[in-house]
C-alpha positions in Angstrom: 126.0 127.3 132.6 124.5 126.0 129.3 125.0 122.3 128.6 125.2 122.9 124.9 127.8 124.5 122.7 127.5 127.8 120.7 130.5 128.8 118.6 131.7 132.4 119.4 130.9 133.4 115.8 127.3 132.0 115.9 124.2 133.6 117.3 121.7 131.6 119.3 118.8 133.6 120.7 116.7 130.6 121.7 116.8 129.4 125.3 115.1 126.1 124.4 118.2 124.1 123.3 118.9 120.6 124.4 121.9 119.1 126.0 125.0 118.2 123.9 123.8 120.3 120.9 126.4 122.1 118.8 125.7 125.4 117.0 128.7 126.1 114.8 130.1 129.4 113.4 128.0 131.7 111.3 124.8 129.8 112.3 121.8 131.8 113.5 119.0 130.4 115.7 116.2 132.9 116.4 114.2 133.2 119.6 111.4 130.8 120.0 113.0 127.9 118.1 112.9 124.6 120.0 116.1 122.6 119.5 116.4 119.0 120.9 119.5 117.3 122.3 122.6 116.2 120.5 121.7 118.3 117.4 124.5 119.3 115.1 123.8 122.7 113.4 126.5 123.3 110.9 128.0 126.6 109.7 125.9 129.1 107.6 122.5 127.8 108.7 119.4 129.8 109.8 116.6 128.6 112.0 113.5 130.8 112.5 111.5 131.1 115.7 108.5 128.9 114.8 110.6 125.8 114.2 110.8 122.6 116.2 113.9 120.3 115.8 114.0 116.9 117.5 116.9 115.0 119.0 120.0 113.8 117.2 119.2 115.8 114.1 122.0 116.8 111.6 121.6 120.1 109.8 124.4 120.6 107.2 125.7 123.9 105.9 123.6 126.2 103.9 120.2 125.1 105.2 117.5 127.5 106.2 114.6 126.2 108.4 111.7 128.6 108.1 108.6 129.1 110.3 106.2 126.2 110.3 108.8 123.5 110.0 108.7 120.4 112.3 111.7 118.1 112.3 111.4 114.9 114.3 114.2 112.9 115.8 117.2 111.4 113.9 116.7 113.4 110.7 119.5 114.2 108.4 119.3 117.3 106.2 122.0 117.6 103.6 123.9 120.7 102.4 121.9 123.5 100.8 118.6 121.6 101.1 115.8 124.2 100.6 112.5 124.3 102.5 109.6 126.7 101.7 106.6 127.7 103.8 104.4 129.9 101.5 103.0 128.4 98.2 102.3 131.9 96.8 104.9 134.3 98.3 104.5 138.0 97.8 107.1 140.5 99.0 106.1 142.2 102.3 102.8 140.3 102.3 103.2 137.3 104.6 100.3 134.8 104.9 98.1 134.8 108.0 99.7 131.4 108.9 102.6 129.6 107.3 102.2 126.1 106.0 103.3 123.3 108.3 105.9 121.0 106.8 106.8 117.8 108.8 109.9 115.7 108.4 109.2 112.5 110.4 111.8 110.7 112.4 114.7 109.0 110.7 114.2 110.6 107.3 117.1 111.8 105.2 117.1 114.7 102.8 119.8 114.9 100.2 121.9 117.9 99.2 120.2 120.6 97.2 116.7 119.0 97.5 113.8 121.4 97.5 110.8 120.7 99.8 107.5 122.5 98.9 105.3 123.8 101.7 102.8 121.7 103.6 104.1 118.3 102.7 105.0 115.5 105.1 108.2 113.4 104.6 107.5 110.0 106.2 109.5 108.0 108.6 112.9 106.8 107.3 112.1 108.1 103.8 115.1 109.1 101.7 115.0 112.2 99.4 117.6 112.1 96.6 120.0 114.9 96.0 118.4 117.7 93.9 114.9 116.2 94.2 111.9 118.6 94.1 109.3 117.3 96.5 105.9 118.6 95.6 103.7 116.0 97.5 104.0 114.1 100.7 106.3 111.1 100.7 105.3 107.8 102.3 107.3 106.2 105.1 110.4 104.3 103.9 110.0 105.6 100.3 113.1 106.5 98.2 112.3 109.5 95.9 114.3 111.3 93.3 113.8 113.7 90.3 111.9 116.8 89.5 109.1 116.4 90.4 110.2 113.7 92.9 108.9 110.2 92.2 109.1 107.0 94.2 112.0 104.9 92.9 112.0 102.2 95.6 111.7 101.6 99.3 114.4 101.5 102.0 115.3 97.9 102.8 113.4 96.5 99.8 115.6 96.5 96.8 113.5 96.2 93.6 113.7 93.1 91.6 115.8 93.2 88.4 113.4 93.7 85.5 115.8 91.9 83.3 115.6 88.7 85.4 114.3 85.5 83.7 110.6 85.5 82.9 108.3 84.4 85.8 106.9 81.6 83.7 110.3 79.8 83.8 110.3 79.3 87.6 109.1 76.3 89.6 105.5 76.3 90.6 104.7 76.8 94.2 105.1 79.3 97.0 108.4 81.1 97.8 108.7 82.5 101.4 109.6 86.1 101.8 111.9 87.8 104.3 108.7 89.2 105.8 107.2 86.4 107.9 103.9 85.2 106.5 104.3 86.8 103.1 104.9 84.5 100.1 105.3 84.9 96.4 103.2 82.2 94.6 104.0 80.9 91.1 100.7 79.4 89.9 100.3 76.5 87.6 100.4 77.5 83.9 99.3 75.3 81.0 99.8 76.1 77.3 98.7 74.5 74.0 97.8 75.7 70.5 94.6 77.2 71.9 96.4 79.6 74.2 97.6 79.7 77.8 95.8 79.2 81.2 97.0 79.8 84.7 95.0 78.4 87.7 95.1 78.5 91.5 92.8 76.7 93.9 91.5 78.5 97.0 92.7 77.1 100.3 95.4 75.3 98.5 97.7 77.4 96.2 95.7 80.5 97.4 95.8 80.0 101.2 92.3 81.2 102.1 88.7 81.2 100.8 87.8 84.7 99.5 84.8 86.7 100.5 85.3 89.5 98.0 87.5 90.6 95.1 88.3 93.9 93.5 90.2 95.1 90.5 92.6 98.1 90.3 93.2 99.6 86.9 93.8 102.9 85.1 96.3 104.0 87.7 98.7 106.7 86.6 102.2 105.4 86.8 103.2 108.2 89.2 100.6 107.2 91.8 100.9 104.7 94.6 98.1 102.7 96.1 97.6 100.5 99.2 99.6 102.1 102.0 97.6 100.3 104.7 97.5 97.1 106.7 94.6 94.9 107.8 94.0 93.6 111.3 92.3 90.3 110.2 91.9 90.3 106.4 94.2 88.3 104.1 94.9 89.6 100.6 96.1 87.7 97.5 97.2 89.9 94.5 97.7 88.9 90.9 98.5 91.4 88.1 96.4 89.9 85.2 97.6 92.5 82.7 100.7 94.7 82.6 102.9 94.9 85.7 103.0 96.4 89.2 105.3 96.2 92.2 104.1 95.3 95.7 106.0 96.1 98.8 105.3 94.1 102.0 106.4 95.5 105.3 106.0 94.1 108.9 107.6 97.1 110.6 111.1 95.6 110.7 111.6 93.9 107.3 110.3 94.7 103.9 110.5 93.1 100.5 109.4 94.2 97.0 107.7 91.8 94.5 107.4 92.6 90.8 104.2 91.1 89.4 104.6 91.0 85.7 102.7 87.8 84.6 99.2 86.3 85.4 100.8 83.3 87.0 102.4 85.3 89.8 100.6 86.2 93.0 101.6 87.5 96.4 99.9 86.7 99.7 99.8 89.5 102.3 98.5 88.2 105.7 97.1 90.4 108.4 99.3 93.0 110.1 101.5 93.5 107.0 101.7 97.0 105.6 101.2 96.8 101.8 102.0 99.3 99.1 101.6 99.0 95.3 103.4 101.2 92.9 105.2 101.2 89.5 101.9 100.5 87.7 102.3 100.2 83.9 99.6 102.2 82.0 97.8 98.9 81.1 98.1 97.3 84.5 95.1 95.4 85.9 95.6 94.2 89.5 93.2 91.5 90.8 92.9 91.3 94.6 91.1 88.6 96.5 90.2 89.3 100.2 89.4 86.8 102.9 86.8 89.1 104.5 83.9 91.4 103.6 84.8 95.1 103.5 85.1 96.5 107.0 86.5 100.0 107.4 87.5 99.2 111.0 89.8 96.5 109.8 92.1 99.0 108.1 95.1 100.6 109.6 96.0 103.6 107.4 98.5 105.5 109.6 102.0 103.9 109.5 102.9 105.0 113.1 99.6 103.5 114.4 100.6 100.3 112.5 104.0 100.2 114.2 102.4 100.8 117.6 99.9 98.0 117.1 102.6 95.6 115.9 104.8 96.3 118.9 101.9 95.9 121.3 101.0 92.4 120.0 102.5 89.4 121.9 
């Protein structure tokens, strides 16, 4: 006897269905589909044969999962969300191989969102209702609009752009909710000749730099960073325009809005850093504690989480 439930008015041809899964009325699951345990497949859904669905996934009504789709554990798919698997569909002319679309664990897709073929939705990302996702979405990102753009990050509410100017704050370092990360308000001096801001290395800036680089001419729709370092410290100052920096240690994250040359953020090793919301004129100055070493970079978020969890 099957240890999962199929409503009498549903059709489930797959024999690879996990325990405690429910397939409700007027749903259709084709042969070959792999369905995990404790999955809730709501009425009026269709799942084709070359689809893999992980554990504890919720698939709301009106959703079709087409060949090539891979859904990891704990994903929520809202009503009438639309997936596609062929970028140039022609009637009666299927491609030799359908594009693979991946929704990583813990992600949520809002009602009526459209996901184009071949993209990856990162872990715990949130896709807004009605969004049109044309490119891959980073882990923890919140996206919305057509085309979808990053509006924030889960667990890191953006700072209020109408908050008092950074120059009005008290000089010094302000600890973040992410251990080791700090927002620094550097000394600023003004007179009739203009303004000056200064930070001394190994004092206000907590290390001696071995290199620097400048990031500029970034289209506002693009994000940069999306990596961690194993040993290198970074200190970032937006010397012109503004940019937002998200720091993430795998459990906690915080967003910092750098909008004045006297503001800097320190990212220590084993913190995942992302920069986005660049203004067209933004120039981001980054000091690094080490010479460039490609082996010091962690560019895959799951690998970053694995290395964080393995550290004592």
